[in-house]
Every structure is written in C-alpha cells, then in structure tokens.
C-alpha positions as CSV (number, residue, x, y, z in Angstrom):
1,M,91.1,-30.5,-42.6
2,V,90.3,-31.3,-46.2
3,N,86.8,-31.8,-46.8
4,N,85.9,-30.6,-50.2
5,V,88.2,-31.0,-53.3
6,C,88.5,-29.5,-56.9
7,V,90.5,-30.8,-59.8
8,I,91.0,-28.8,-62.8
9,I,92.4,-30.1,-65.7
10,R,93.7,-27.6,-68.7
11,H,95.1,-29.9,-71.1
12,S,93.4,-32.1,-74.0
13,V,93.3,-36.2,-73.8
14,A,96.4,-36.2,-75.4
15,D,98.4,-35.4,-72.4
16,E,99.2,-37.5,-69.8
17,R,98.3,-34.4,-67.3
18,F,94.4,-34.9,-68.5
19,T,94.8,-38.6,-67.6
20,L,96.9,-37.9,-64.4
21,G,94.0,-35.3,-63.5
22,L,91.1,-37.7,-64.1
23,R,92.0,-40.3,-62.4
24,N,93.2,-37.6,-59.2
25,A,89.6,-37.0,-59.2
26,L,87.9,-40.5,-58.6
27,A,90.8,-41.4,-56.2
28,T,90.1,-38.4,-54.2
29,Q,86.0,-39.3,-54.7
30,M,86.8,-42.9,-53.6
31,G,88.1,-41.6,-51.0
32,G,85.6,-39.6,-49.3
33,Y,85.8,-36.4,-50.3
34,E,83.1,-34.2,-52.2
35,T,85.1,-33.6,-55.5
36,G,84.6,-31.2,-57.9
37,L,86.4,-31.6,-61.3
38,V,86.6,-28.4,-63.8
39,F,87.6,-28.3,-67.4
40,L,89.2,-25.4,-68.6
41,G,90.4,-24.0,-71.9
42,N,91.0,-26.7,-75.0
43,A,90.5,-29.7,-72.1
44,L,86.9,-29.1,-73.3
45,L,87.7,-30.4,-76.7
46,S,88.5,-33.4,-75.1
47,L,84.9,-33.8,-73.7
48,T,83.4,-33.5,-77.4
49,G,83.9,-36.6,-79.5
50,A,84.9,-40.3,-78.1
51,I,88.3,-40.3,-75.4
52,P,89.6,-44.2,-74.7
53,A,87.7,-46.4,-73.6
54,Y,89.4,-46.5,-70.0
55,L,89.3,-42.6,-69.5
56,A,85.7,-42.9,-70.4
57,K,85.3,-45.7,-67.9
58,T,87.0,-43.6,-65.2
59,L,85.0,-40.3,-66.2
60,N,81.9,-42.5,-66.1
61,S,82.8,-43.9,-62.5
62,Y,83.6,-40.3,-61.5
63,L,79.9,-39.1,-62.4
64,E,78.0,-42.1,-61.2
65,N,79.1,-41.5,-57.6
66,E,77.7,-37.9,-57.9
67,G,80.8,-36.4,-59.3
68,K,80.4,-32.7,-60.0
69,L,81.6,-32.4,-63.7
70,Y,82.5,-28.2,-64.7
71,Y,83.5,-26.0,-67.4
72,L,83.6,-22.3,-68.0
73,A,81.1,-21.4,-70.1
74,Q,83.3,-18.5,-71.3
75,D,85.8,-21.4,-72.7
76,L,82.9,-23.1,-74.3
77,R,82.0,-20.0,-76.4
78,D,85.8,-19.3,-77.1
79,L,86.2,-22.4,-79.0
80,K,82.9,-22.0,-80.6
81,L,81.0,-25.0,-79.1
82,E,77.8,-25.3,-77.4
83,A,76.7,-27.9,-74.4
84,G,75.4,-30.1,-77.0
85,D,78.3,-30.7,-78.3
86,L,80.0,-32.4,-75.2
87,A,79.5,-35.9,-74.7
88,F,78.6,-35.5,-70.9
89,A,75.6,-34.3,-70.1
90,E,76.2,-33.9,-66.8
91,A,79.0,-31.3,-67.4
92,K,77.8,-28.0,-66.0
93,G,78.4,-24.5,-67.5
94,V,79.3,-21.9,-65.2
95,D,80.5,-18.5,-65.4
96,S,83.8,-17.0,-63.2
97,E,82.2,-15.7,-60.7
98,D,80.5,-19.4,-60.2
99,L,83.3,-21.1,-60.7
100,A,85.3,-18.6,-58.2
101,E,82.9,-19.8,-55.6
102,V,83.4,-23.3,-56.7
103,L,87.2,-22.5,-55.8
104,E,86.7,-20.8,-52.7
105,D,84.3,-23.5,-51.5
106,S,87.4,-26.4,-51.9
107,D,89.6,-27.1,-49.3
108,A,91.9,-28.2,-51.8
109,I,92.4,-27.5,-55.4
110,S,94.7,-29.8,-58.2
111,T,95.5,-28.4,-61.2
112,F,96.6,-31.0,-64.5
C-alpha cells in the first residue's frame, strides 16, 4: 500500500516536466498521501526568482497543506547559490544521506 510519495523535479521551469512534476506533487498530496517534493540540479534555478503565477499558486498550495520541499545542498553549492537566494523559505537543504532517507521512506517515487 502506498502512503508516502516522493516527487523529484530535475528540470527548470521552462520545461513542461517542471509543471507536470509540480502538479503531480499537489495532486498526490490532495489525494491524502504524505508527499515530499525534491528539486535537483537546474530545477533549483526555478526557485530563485519569479515563476509564472499559476505555478507559484500551485507550489504555494502544496506548501500551505504541509507539503515538504527539499533540495540537495550540494546542488545549491554547485550552482553557486545560497539558501537565501531561494524564493521559498520552506525549502529544506539536505545532504545526500538525508535525501537517501527521504527516498527510502517513500513507497513511490516519480521523477520529472
């Protein structure tokens, strides 16, 4: 039985897979599943500035419903960014061991 779901987004906001991943995370959460949303690599760049209003609304709805938002701290360093550069303060930086734990605790993982 699926209780925990992890949605991984690896693409920037300019890629349709970003939108699909974000919508999937919100739909999964609204379906009653504990959902973790993980941004990896260049997807982090999408969290540094303004994103289209409908995507911001989708992400804010996800976060308002106790959604968990993670990013790999090493990716942030590789992109020469700091946590303060992210537009969403709820985003939590994790190391690879913590990310592995998030993934191990997930019954289903979707990657976009």
